[in-house]
C-alpha positions in Angstrom: -28.0 -15.5 -14.3 -24.7 -14.2 -12.6 -22.3 -17.2 -11.6 -19.8 -17.4 -8.7 -16.5 -18.9 -9.6 -13.7 -20.1 -7.1 -10.1 -19.3 -7.8 -8.9 -22.8 -7.1 -5.5 -21.5 -6.2 -6.3 -19.1 -3.3 -9.9 -19.9 -2.7 -11.1 -16.5 -3.9 -14.6 -16.3 -5.2 -15.3 -14.1 -8.3 -18.7 -12.9 -9.6 -19.1 -13.3 -13.1 -22.3 -10.6 -13.8 -22.8 -9.9 -17.4 -25.8 -7.9 -16.5 -23.7 -5.1 -14.9 -22.4 -4.3 -18.2 -25.7 -2.6 -18.7 -25.0 0.0 -15.9 -24.8 4.0 -17.0 -21.1 3.6 -16.6 -19.0 0.6 -17.6 -15.5 0.3 -18.7 -15.1 4.0 -18.4 -13.4 6.3 -16.0 -16.2 9.0 -15.5 -19.5 9.8 -17.1 -21.1 13.3 -16.9 -23.8 13.4 -14.1 -27.3 13.1 -15.1 -29.3 16.2 -14.8 -31.1 16.4 -11.5 -34.6 16.2 -13.3 -33.6 12.9 -14.9 -32.0 11.3 -11.9 -33.8 8.0 -11.0 -33.1 8.4 -7.3 -34.6 12.0 -6.8 -38.0 12.5 -5.4 -40.6 12.1 -8.0 -38.8 9.9 -9.9 -39.8 6.7 -8.0 -41.1 5.0 -11.0 -37.8 5.1 -12.6 -36.6 2.5 -10.1 -37.8 -1.0 -9.0 -40.4 -0.9 -6.1 -39.0 0.1 -2.8 -38.3 -2.5 0.0 -37.9 0.0 2.7 -38.5 3.7 3.3 -38.3 6.4 6.2 -40.8 8.9 6.1 -41.3 11.9 8.5 -43.5 11.2 11.3 -47.1 11.3 10.6 -46.3 11.5 6.8 -49.2 10.0 4.8 -47.5 9.3 1.3 -47.9 6.0 -0.1 -45.0 3.6 -0.9 -43.0 4.6 -4.3 -44.4 8.0 -4.2 -42.5 11.4 -2.9 -42.5 12.3 0.7 -39.6 10.2 1.8 -36.5 10.8 3.6 -34.6 7.8 2.7 -35.7 5.0 0.5 -34.2 1.5 -0.4 -34.8 0.0 -3.7 -33.3 -3.2 -5.6 -30.7 -2.3 -7.9 -31.7 -2.2 -11.4 -28.4 -3.8 -12.5 -27.5 -6.4 -9.8 -24.4 -8.4 -9.4 -26.4 -11.3 -8.0 -29.9 -12.3 -8.3 -32.2 -13.2 -5.4 -34.3 -15.6 -7.3 -33.3 -19.4 -7.7 -31.0 -22.2 -6.1 -27.3 -22.1 -5.5 -26.8 -25.3 -7.5 -23.3 -25.6 -6.6 -21.1 -28.0 -8.7 -17.7 -29.0 -9.9 -16.2 -28.6 -13.3 -13.2 -30.7 -13.2 -10.9 -29.0 -10.5 -13.0 -25.8 -10.5 -16.0 -25.0 -8.3 -19.0 -22.7 -9.3 -22.7 -21.7 -8.3 -25.4 -19.6 -9.4 -25.1 -15.9 -8.5 -27.6 -15.9 -5.9 -27.9 -13.0 -3.7 -29.5 -9.4 -3.2 -28.3 -6.2 -4.3 -30.0 -3.1 -3.1 -29.7 0.8 -3.4 -29.9 2.8 -0.1 -31.1 6.3 -1.5 -29.8 8.5 1.4 -31.7 11.5 0.7 -34.4 12.9 -1.6 -32.5 15.9 -2.6 -30.0 15.8 -5.4 -26.8 17.2 -4.6 -27.0 16.8 -0.8 -24.4 14.2 0.5 -23.6 12.6 3.7 -20.9 15.6 4.2 -24.0 18.1 4.1 -26.7 16.3 5.8 -27.3 16.6 9.6 -26.4 13.7 12.1 -30.0 12.8 12.5 -30.4 12.1 8.6 -27.0 10.2 8.7 -28.3 8.0 11.5 -31.2 6.9 9.4 -28.9 5.5 7.0 -27.5 3.3 9.4 -30.9 2.4 10.5 -31.8 1.5 7.0 -28.5 -0.7 7.0 -29.7 -2.4 10.1 -33.4 -2.9 9.0 -32.6 -4.4 5.7 -29.6 -6.7 7.0 -32.2 -8.2 9.5 -34.8 -8.8 7.0 -32.4 -10.1 4.7 -30.6 -12.7 6.9 -33.9 -14.5 7.3 -33.1 -15.9 4.2 -30.7 -18.9 5.0 -29.1 -18.8 1.5 -27.3 -15.5 2.8 -24.1 -15.8 5.0 -22.7 -12.5 4.6 -24.2 -8.8 4.0 -21.6 -6.4 2.5 -22.7 -2.7 3.0 -20.5 -0.2 1.2 -20.5 3.2 -0.4 -19.0 4.8 -3.5 -18.9 8.5 -3.4 -17.5 10.0 -6.8 -17.0 8.6 -10.2 -13.3 7.6 -9.5 -14.8 5.5 -6.5 -16.9 3.7 -8.6 -20.4 5.6 -8.3 -22.3 5.6 -11.4 -24.8 8.3 -10.2 -23.9 11.0 -8.2 -27.1 11.2 -6.1 -26.2 10.0 -2.6 -26.6 6.4 -2.1 -25.1 3.3 -0.8 -25.5 -0.3 -1.6 -25.9 -3.5 0.2 -25.3 -6.9 -1.3 -26.3 -10.0 0.3 -23.8 -13.0 -0.3 -24.2 -16.7 0.0 -20.4 -17.0 1.0 -17.9 -14.9 3.4 -15.7 -12.9 1.5 -12.0 -13.9 1.5 -11.1 -10.3 2.9 -13.4 -10.5 5.9 -12.5 -14.2 6.6 -8.9 -13.4 6.6 -9.8 -10.7 9.3 -11.8 -13.1 11.1 -9.0 -15.7 11.0 -6.4 -13.3 12.0 -8.3 -12.2 15.1 -9.2 -15.8 16.1 -5.5 -16.5 16.0 -4.6 -13.7 18.1 -7.3 -14.6 20.6 -6.0 -18.2 20.9 -2.8 -16.7 21.5 -3.5 -13.9 24.4 -7.3 -14.8 25.0 -8.1 -11.2 24.0 -9.6 -9.3 21.2 -6.9 -7.9 18.7 -9.3 -4.9 18.1 -9.9 -4.1 21.5 -6.0 -4.2 22.1 -5.8 -1.9 19.2 -8.2 0.6 20.9 -6.3 0.5 24.2 -2.8 1.0 22.7 -4.2 3.9 20.4 -6.0 5.6 23.4 -2.8 5.4 25.4 -0.4 6.2 22.5 -2.9 9.0 20.9 -1.0 9.8 17.8 -3.6 8.4 15.8 -6.7 9.1 17.3 -8.7 11.6 15.1 -12.0 11.8 16.9 -13.9 9.8 19.7 -17.3 10.2 21.2 -18.9 8.4 24.1 -19.3 5.3 22.0 -16.6 5.2 19.0 -13.3 6.0 18.0 -12.0 7.2 14.7 -8.6 6.5 14.2 -5.7 6.1 11.4 -4.7 2.5 11.5 -1.2 1.9 12.3 -0.7 0.0 8.8 -2.9 2.3 6.6 -2.8 1.1 3.3 -3.9 4.6 1.8 -3.5 8.2 2.4 -6.0 9.5 5.2 -7.5 6.0 5.5 -9.7 5.8 8.7 -11.3 3.3 10.5 -14.5 3.7 13.1 -14.7 1.4 15.8 -17.0 0.8 19.0 -15.0 1.4 22.0 -17.1 -1.8 23.4 -16.3 -5.1 22.1 -19.2 -5.8 19.5 -18.7 -8.4 16.8 -21.8 -7.4 14.8 -23.1 -4.4 13.2 -26.4 -5.4 14.0 -25.4 -5.6 17.9 -24.5 -2.0 17.8 -26.8 1.0 18.3 -29.1 -0.5 21.0 -28.5 2.4 23.2 -29.1 5.5 21.0 -29.9 3.8 17.6 -26.5 4.4 15.9 -26.7 8.2 16.7 -23.2 8.3 18.0 -22.0 6.3 15.0 -23.5 8.8 12.6 -21.8 11.6 14.6 -18.6 10.2 14.1 -18.9 9.3 10.5 -20.1 12.7 10.0 -17.1 14.4 11.6 -14.8 12.3 9.9 -16.4 13.1 6.3 -16.5 16.8 7.1 -13.0 16.7 8.2 -11.8 15.0 4.7 -13.8 17.7 2.9 -12.2 20.5 4.5 -8.6 19.1 4.5 -8.5 17.1 1.2 -10.9 19.2 -0.9 -14.1 17.0 -0.9 -12.2 13.6 -2.3 -14.2 10.6 -3.9 -14.2 8.0 -1.2 -15.3 4.3 -0.4 -16.3 3.1 2.9 -17.0 -0.4 3.9 -18.8 -2.0 6.9 -16.7 -4.9 8.3 -19.2 -7.1 10.3 -18.9 -10.5 11.4 -21.0 -13.1 9.1 -24.4 -14.4 10.1 -23.1 -17.3 12.4 -20.7 -15.6 14.2 -22.5 -12.5 15.7 -21.0 -12.8 19.3 -17.7 -14.1 19.0 -15.1 -12.6 21.4 -12.2 -12.5 18.6 -13.7 -10.2 16.0 -14.9 -6.4 16.4 -17.0 -4.6 13.7 -15.9 -1.3 12.2 -15.9 0.7 9.2 -13.0 1.4 6.9 -13.2 4.9 4.9 -10.8 5.1 2.2 -10.2 8.7 0.3 -9.4 7.8 -3.3 -6.2 10.2 -3.5 -3.6 7.4 -5.3 -4.2 4.8 -7.7 -3.6 1.2 -7.2 -1.0 0.0 -9.8 1.1 -2.9 -10.9 3.4 -3.2 -7.8 0.3 -3.3 -5.5 -1.8 -5.8 -7.6 1.4 -8.0 -8.2 2.6 -8.0 -4.6 -0.4 -7.4 -2.3 1.8 -4.6 -0.8 0.4 -1.1 -0.6 2.8 1.9 -0.9 1.2 4.9 1.4 3.0 8.3 1.0 1.4 9.9 4.0 2.1 8.6 7.2 -1.0 7.8 9.4 0.3 9.9 12.1 0.7 12.9 9.9 -2.7 12.4 8.4 -4.1 12.4 12.0 -2.5 15.7 12.9 -4.0 17.3 9.7 -7.3 15.8 10.5 -7.4 16.3 14.2 -6.3 19.9 13.9 -8.9 21.0 11.6 -12.4 22.0 13.1 -15.3 20.7 10.9 -17.6 23.3 9.6 -20.7 24.5 11.7 -23.5 21.9 12.1 -21.0 18.7 12.7 
């Protein structure tokens, strides 16, 4: 059973999960990708994964669950960071706090085609990925043990992916992560002082300034954050104030969001030569879905530099590319046809 342990100095929780050592890649930089025919995420290899918990199939498709015919599939992670079975059993051990590693860990298989990526998929297919995120989040939050759903993508071995078939992941947590809590607390402090959402004020200033806006459509803005930690870091935010990812997409079922993400990934691939990257959805916790001081968003981080001793020791980041320059590069390049 995995275990959650709390750092008593800075209130940070850590997952101790020995089962993760059984993954295809562990304590290694990279591993040669598996051949397409052996990939457990490819269509036809459904028996190599746990049974699916959600799938999207073309209209009228008659394929049975866990058989080919799907366009997107969600399965439990075979090597989960947290386990869904059991009780939290919170306890103190002297000055330390710990609890059982209860949660859910799922893999969103974004395409049945080995070698296809979000970069090469059409916008409707990317839209399906966000629909899957929403459906699985709604379902998992019915379990009152879970307080937060972390949705993220690791693309490429350098970014932490152990399989190169296009996929992203979802982890349901019994606590709110410290990083998200810091954002929420910062937004609350700003709101107490100015009675406005800091993210909404950022969007207003960036729209007026214009030097860090990379792309926008009718519903979303993609921008280089003013204090970008990494070269070509990009945030995608809804133009209207929305605290929860679940509350977005009501008008077009996430099509505009899929368009914004697709454009940014295509630009990154063209400008940065298809870099490995991570993205994370930062959304409000289960009990704060409509607060006026938090604004959900996606953070996209191309893995162009390495975090080293100075960053780990201080919490400062050294970014060699000013966000204004990164914006210029990305804004001026046209995505390939089909964006």
